TORGUTI-184266 format. One line per field, with one value per residue (C-alpha): residue number from 1; x, z, y. Coordinates in pm, whole numbers. Last residue first. Layout:
N
num = c(NUM|...)
x = c(X|...)
z = c(Z|...)
y = c(Y|...)
***
This chain:
119
num = c(119|118|117|116|115|114|113|112|111|110|109|108|107|106|105|104|103|102|101|100|99|98|97|96|95|94|93|92|91|90|89|88|87|86|85|84|83|82|81|80|79|78|77|76|75|74|73|72|71|70|69|68|67|66|65|64|63|62|61|60|59|58|57|56|55|54|53|52|51|50|49|48|47|46|45|44|43|42|41|40|39|38|37|36|35|34|33|32|31|30|29|28|27|26|25|24|23|22|21|20|19|18|17|16|15|14|13|12|11|10|9|8|7|6|5|4|3|2|1)
x = c(-788|-921|-1112|-1100|-1432|-1408|-1432|-1760|-1707|-1718|-1383|-1398|-1734|-1633|-1319|-1513|-1780|-1545|-1576|-1947|-2022|-1826|-1950|-2316|-2297|-2165|-2437|-2704|-2556|-2534|-2895|-2983|-2811|-3002|-3332|-3240|-3172|-3448|-3422|-3068|-2926|-2985|-2959|-2654|-2465|-2564|-2456|-2123|-2042|-2127|-1926|-1623|-1684|-1701|-1338|-1235|-1447|-1286|-940|-1039|-1191|-876|-650|-654|-475|-601|-399|-717|-882|-592|-633|-1009|-954|-707|-965|-1248|-1151|-1118|-1481|-1616|-1361|-1433|-1806|-1760|-1543|-1795|-2069|-1898|-1938|-2213|-2388|-2441|-2558|-2880|-2976|-2699|-2341|-2366|-2622|-2560|-2182|-2174|-2428|-2219|-1916|-2114|-2265|-1919|-1807|-2135|-2122|-1761|-1857|-2153|-1934|-1671|-1939|-2078|-1733)
z = c(16526|16584|16905|17147|17318|17691|17823|17966|18254|18172|18319|18601|18719|18680|18886|19155|19166|19189|19561|19555|19271|19423|19778|19678|19456|19749|19979|19728|19682|20059|20095|19822|20018|20334|20144|19982|20316|20302|19919|19913|19562|19361|19649|19781|19451|19404|19757|19729|19399|19546|19860|19641|19448|19782|19844|19535|19648|19991|19833|19624|19926|20132|19853|19991|20308|20639|20839|21007|20665|20529|20811|20748|20376|20448|20681|20424|20277|20630|20732|20584|20768|21098|21057|20962|21268|21476|21376|21577|21421|21221|20931|20861|21120|21008|21214|21475|21365|20992|20910|21193|21178|20799|20779|21015|20790|20478|20647|20753|20392|20265|20509|20411|20042|20111|20309|20034|19770|19977|19999)
y = c(-381|-729|-694|-981|-1030|-1054|-1407|-1517|-1754|-2125|-2224|-1970|-2099|-2461|-2406|-2223|-2495|-2793|-2852|-2766|-3009|-3298|-3241|-3204|-3513|-3712|-3579|-3682|-4031|-4085|-3970|-4219|-4495|-4407|-4421|-4753|-4921|-5184|-5206|-5350|-5403|-5086|-4839|-5027|-4995|-4632|-4543|-4724|-4554|-4212|-4289|-4361|-4038|-3857|-3958|-3763|-3469|-3473|-3474|-3173|-3003|-3048|-2917|-2563|-2674|-2538|-2795|-2921|-2932|-3135|-3386|-3400|-3460|-3737|-3899|-3914|-4252|-4404|-4338|-4663|-4878|-4706|-4757|-5123|-5187|-4994|-5238|-5512|-5851|-6013|-5846|-5480|-5225|-5058|-4752|-4724|-4786|-4844|-4577|-4330|-4334|-4342|-4059|-3846|-3889|-3807|-3501|-3382|-3390|-3243|-2952|-2888|-2882|-2652|-2413|-2411|-2343|-2056|-1897)
***
């Protein structure tokens, strides 16, 4: 349950970060910043729809979208020093979503299996 809460927090945190980063704090280039914000939020929309429908696959889809945000954050952190802090926050939130969404599967995969006795 904690892993699900962390994953949901990370998903909504990534969306909020996009709105703040591209819409308010450091809008990129010419044109309306809200076009950039909308474009950057599109990968997370399927996860939000699945969350609204209470589908179990919502976190998986969110984690897959978080991998895109992870790549974006690493790329921006390496190439644009003025917004490096925002990019590293994006990377951290992405890692949080991926790890939290896969936590139950990892836990069951690496759980101790009972020893098989050879009678």
